[in-house]
N, C-alpha and C positions, 0 to 999 in steps of 0.2 A: 384763668379767670379773664373775662372779657372787660374791656374799658367800661362798657355800658353797666355791667353788674357791679363793678367796683365803685362806680359813681352812685348807683342805687344804694349800696351799703353805707357809703360815706353819709348820704342824705339821711338815711334812717338812723344811723347812730347819732348824726347830728340833731335830729328831731328828739331822740331820747334824751340826750344830754341837755337840750334846751328845756324839755319838759321837767327833768330832775331839777335843773337849776331853778325853774320858775316855782316848783314846789317847795324848794328850800326857802325861797324868799317870801312865799305866801303860806306861812304856817298858821297865821291868825284865823280864828273861827269866824264864820258869818251866819248871822241868823237869817233863816230863809222862811217866809211866810207862804202857805198853800192853802187850800180850801179846808173848810171844817175847823178853822181858827186853830190849826195844829201848827206850831212853830217847830222848825228843825234847825239845829246848828250843825254846820258842816265846815271843814277846812276851806280856806279860799282856793287853794291849789285844785281841790276836787271839783269845785263848782266851774272853774276855768276848763278843766279837762272834759267834764260832761257837756258844757256849752259847745266846746270845739268838736266833741264826738257827735253831738246832735246835727251840727252843720254839716260836717263831713259826710254823715250817712244820708241826709237829705240830698246833697248835691250828688252823691254816688247813685242814690236811686233814680234820680231825675236823669242823670248821663245813661244809666242802664236802660231806662224805659226808652229815651230817645234813640239810643244805639239799636235796641231791639226793633224799634218801628222802622228805622232805616234799613236794617237787614231784611225785615219782611218785604218791605217795598222793592228792595233789590232783587229779592228771590222771585217776586211775582213779576217783575220786569224781565229777568232772565228766563223765567218760565214762558212768558209771552214771546220773547224773541225766539226760544227754542221751537215754539209751536209754529210761529211765522216761518222760521227756516224749514221745518218740516212740511209745511204746506207748498212754500215756493219749490222746494226739492221735488216734490210730486208733481207740481205744474210743469217744471221744466223737463221732467222725465216724460211727461205727456206730449209736450211740444216735440221733443225728440221723436217719439214714436210716431207723431203725426208727420213729421218731415220724412220719415222712412215709409209712409204710407201703411204703418201697422195700425190700422183704425181701431180695431177691437182693443188692443193694448192701450192705445191713446185714450180711448173712451173710459177704461177702468181707472186711469190716473186722474183724469178730470173729475170723475165721479167721487173718488177719494178726497180730492181737494173741496169739492162742493159739500161734502158731508161734514167737513170741519169748518168750512166757511161758505155758506149758501149764497153769499153775496159777492163772491170772488168774480169780478168782471171778466178777466181773462179767461178763467176756466168756463164760464158760461158762453163766452163768444167761441172758444175753441171746441167746446163739447157740441155746439150747434154745427160747426163746420164739419167735425167727425161724423156726425148724423147724417149731413147732407152727402158726404162722401159715401156713406153706406146707404144711400137713397131712401133714408128715412126723413123724407122731407117735413112731414107734419111735426114730429118731435123737434127737428132742427129749427122750425119756425117758433115753436114754443120757447126754446131756450134763448133764442135771440130776442124774442118779445120781452122775457124776464130781464135780459141785459138792457134793452131799450128803456124799461121801466126804471132801472137803477141810474142809467147814465143820460138819459134824456136823447136829444138828437145827436148822438155821437155819430160822425160820418163813417167810421169803421164799421159800427153796428148797423147802421142804416144799409150800408153796402152789402153786408153779410146777409141780411134780411131780404134785400132785393134779389140776391143771388138764390136764396132759398125758394122764393115765389117763382122765380124764373125757372129753376130746376123742376118745380112742382107743376109748372105748366099754367100758373097763374099769372098771365102775361100783363093784365090789367094793373094788378096790385104792384107787379115788379116795375112797370112803367111809371106809376105814381111814384114810387120810392126813388127811382133814378132821377125823376124830375126834381124831387126834393134835394137830392143829393147835389144837383148842379148849383143849388143856392147855398147849401152848406159848405161845400168844398169847389169852389170855381177853379182852384188851381189844378184840379184833377179833371177838368172838363174834356180833355181829349179821351182819356180812358172811358169816362162816363158816356160820351158820344158813341164810342165804339160798342159799348154795351147796348145802348139804345138802338143802334143800327142792327146789332145781332138779334135783338129782341124782334124788330120789325121783320128781319128776314124769317125769323122762325114762324112769324104769323103770316108770312106770304104777302106782307104790305110793302110791296117794292118800291112805290112811289115815296112813302114816308122813309124807307130804308135810304133812298138817294138823297132825301133832304138832310138827313143826319150825316151822310157821306160828304155832302158839300162843307158842312162845318168842320168835318175831320180834316178835310184837304187844307183848310185854312191854318190848321194848327200843327200839322205833321212836320217832321224834319225833312231836310233833302234826301237823307238816306231812305226814308220810309216812303218817299213821295211816288216812286215808281210803282211799288206794290199796291199802294193805295188807288192809283190811276187805273191800274188793271182790275182791282176790285170794283171800280166804278163802272168799267166796261160790262162786268158781269151783272151788275145791278140793272144797268140799262138793258141788257140782253133779256133779263127776267121780266122786264116790263113789257118787252116785245112779245115774249112767249105768253104772258098774261093776255095780252090784247088778241093774239092769235087764237087763244082758247075761247075768248068771248066771241069770236067770229069776225073781229074788226081787222080784217086782213090788211087794208089799206094803211092803218095806222101801224101795225105791226111792221109791214114792209118798209115804211119810212124809217123806223127805229132801227131795223137791221142794217139798212143801207147806210145810215149815218155812222153805225158802229164800224162797218167795213171801211168806210172812208176815214174813220179815225185810227183804226188798227186793222191793218190788212192781214194780220196773222191770227186774227180772232176766229178760228174755225167754227165754233158754234153758231155764230152769226150768218156765215155762208150756208151752213146745213139748214137752218130754219128759213132763211130767205128763198132757198131753193124749194122747200116745202110749201111755202106761201105761194110762190109762182105756180107750182104744179096743181096745187089745190084750187086755184082760180081758173085752170084750164090752159095755163101757158107752159106746156111740158117742155118745149125747146129752151125757153128762158130759164127754166128750172134746172135742166141739165147743164146748161152753159154756167150758171152760177156754181153748181156743184164742181165742175171742171175748173172753174176759176179758183174756188177754194183749194182744189188739189194742187194747182200751180202756186198759188199763194203760200200755202202751209206745207206742202208735201205730205199731208196726212192721207193714208191709204183709205180711211173710212170713207171718204168721197167716192173712191172707186167702187167699193162695196155697195155704197147707196145706189149708185148708178146702175150697177150690175142687178142687184135685187129688184129695182124698179122696173127696168127693161124685161127681165125674166118673169116677173110677176104680171106683165103685160104682153107675154108672149111675142117679144120683139128680141130675140137673141142677136139678130144681125145689127141692130142698132147699139147694142151693148158692145159688141166687137168693134163697131166703128168708133165709139166713145172711147175704147181703150186705145185705139190706133192714134186718135187725136191727143189723148193724154200722153202717150209716149214721145209724140213729136215736140213737146213743151215740158216734159218731166225733168225734175231736178236730178233724180236717180233713175236712168233708163232701165237699169237691170230689175229693180223692184217693179217697175210698171210692166215689163215684159214677162216677169214671173206671174203677175196678176192675170195678164192676158193668157198665158199658158194654162193657168188654173181655170180661167173661164172656158177655154177650149175643152179641158178635161170634163168640166162640169156639163158641157154641151154635148158630150160624147164624141167630140171631133177629136179623136185620139191621135191621129197621125199629126194634125197640126200642133196638138199639145206637146206631143213628143218633140217635134221639130224645135219648138221654143225652149224646152227644158234642156234638150241636148245642146243647143247653142248656149244656154246660160252655163252649162256645165263646163264648158271651155273657158268661160270668163271668170269663174269664181273657183275659191278653194272648196274643200269638202263642205257639203250642207246636208244634214239627215233629211230636211224637209224636201229639198229638191231631189234628192235621190229616192225618197218615198214616192213622189209623184211619177218620176221615171219608171219605177218598178211597177206602179199601178197601171201605167199605159201599156208596159210590156205584158202584164198580166191580162189586160183587156184585148190584147192582140194574140192571146194564146201562147206567147212565148215565156212559158212558165219557168224555165230554167234560168233565163236571164232575170227574171223577177225575183226568183228565190234567192239567187246569189246576192242581188242587191239588198233585199230584205235582210239577209244573214248579217251583211255588213252594217246595215242600219242599226240592228240590235246591238252591236258593239259600240256604236257612237251616240245613239239617239236617246234623249229624253222623251217623255210623252209629248205627242205632236198637238200642242194646244196654242191657240191665239192668246197672247198676253198682251193687255194693255198696261201702260205704266204712267202715273203722274210724274211730270218732269219737275214739279215743285218739291213734293214730300216723298216720292219714291214709292208711293203705295201701288200695288199690282191690282188690276181689275180683269175680270173675265169678260167684259164687254166695254164698248166705247161709251163714255158719258160726256155730256157738255160740261159738267162741273164735277170735281173730284169729291166723292162722298166722305173722304177722310179729312182733308184740309180745307175743303170748301171753295177752292179756287177755280175759277172758269177758264176753259180753253188749255188745260195742261195735260189732258189725257192723249196719249200717242201710242201707237203700236210699239211694244218693246222689241227693237229690231235684234238686240243682243249681239251685235256686232256683224249680223248676218245681211245679205243682200246688198252689200256695198261691193266694191270692186274685188274683195277678197272673200267675203262669205255671203250667205243668203238668209233671209227672214224665216222664221218657223211660222207656218199657218196651218190650220186644220183644213181638211178637204171639206168643201161644201157639198150638200146633197145634190146629185146628178140631176141636170135639167132634162125634163121630159117634154119633147116638143108636142105642140098641139095635136098632131095626127095621132101620135102614140097614146096621148091621153084619151082620145076618142075610142081607139082600138081597145084599151084596156077596160074602159067603161062598159064597152059592148061585149066583152068576153065573160 
């Protein structure tokens, strides 16, 4: 028997004893008057007992009602807590799926949350983001507008809504929301300016993009400053291209010259400046600009540009002369000599081409591309056995002979040269991917160009 039970028994027996004692003392009868003029006589002890019992039962009933009410309220609270926990569990599962880019799964979780609580702000916001990721921009806007109705001018929701409009191509609405965001969240000005700059870039409004860029430069850290300065060169370059497209060559030339003065390694500016000079009739200045670009940047695209220009104007001798000038000032003579050999091959000057390639063969380690051109030269000289032996050896070593350009910033490969990487958006980062070739040890991988047909042969072919 526990102490608690023992105490309860003592109390009970004590009360019983007390009641018996009071009953013994109160044996006298008491007249009781009730309604209808009926008098009743009862022992005094019974009156005391009934009075106590009524009071006890009244207190017990009141306590029972109060206790039941408290238990009901507690159960209701617990049920609400369990429901809340269920909603939040679904919401966090949705966030986890969204982080893993499992958009369909995330969408299902957010929908379950909203079925239980259609005013769940987080679920509305994330559901909209998920729809945007699925390129369902109209519905994404709808969800974020619902969230905005509930939360008002919440910066996170305004930003999400601006992203929706941006992705949907509604640049005007996106611009308006970003401008609003500058007022609501001035502490995030840097990121907002960057979004506004990107918005202007998407619209081809390079002047406005440059204005946003100037604001960005005032806020960036020292670590980001170099990258932003390079981005500024790109924006200025695009302004020059825009002037060029409008036929305003003088203004375009001024922009490109200033760019080159600011950044001598910015290849696109040399390329376009040469085109401006050629288009206004100053061929020699244009060629010199391209050669200057090659000397300053080492990019082979300038040699290709000069070669294609002269051959399209039936001036192969000038192309050869330009290559010889480039060799005298080239950063890497081997690369330039290979390009000259390739030009000779393109012009059907097979003996000269072979001399260049054989000289390079002594200076570098094995290169499938170089061997390919040597074999083609032998083939054109009807030395088929030599050509066949080299081709067999190439098959063992060579990947497909393709020109590859690569972005030095993001590493993306491209099949043709671009002034701006289409993947990361940076300017002047596309270079021929040398793959370790055409240095003092190896040689670059180039595809053979179409064979050049001299003017006299063109006329003969037309007449035949």
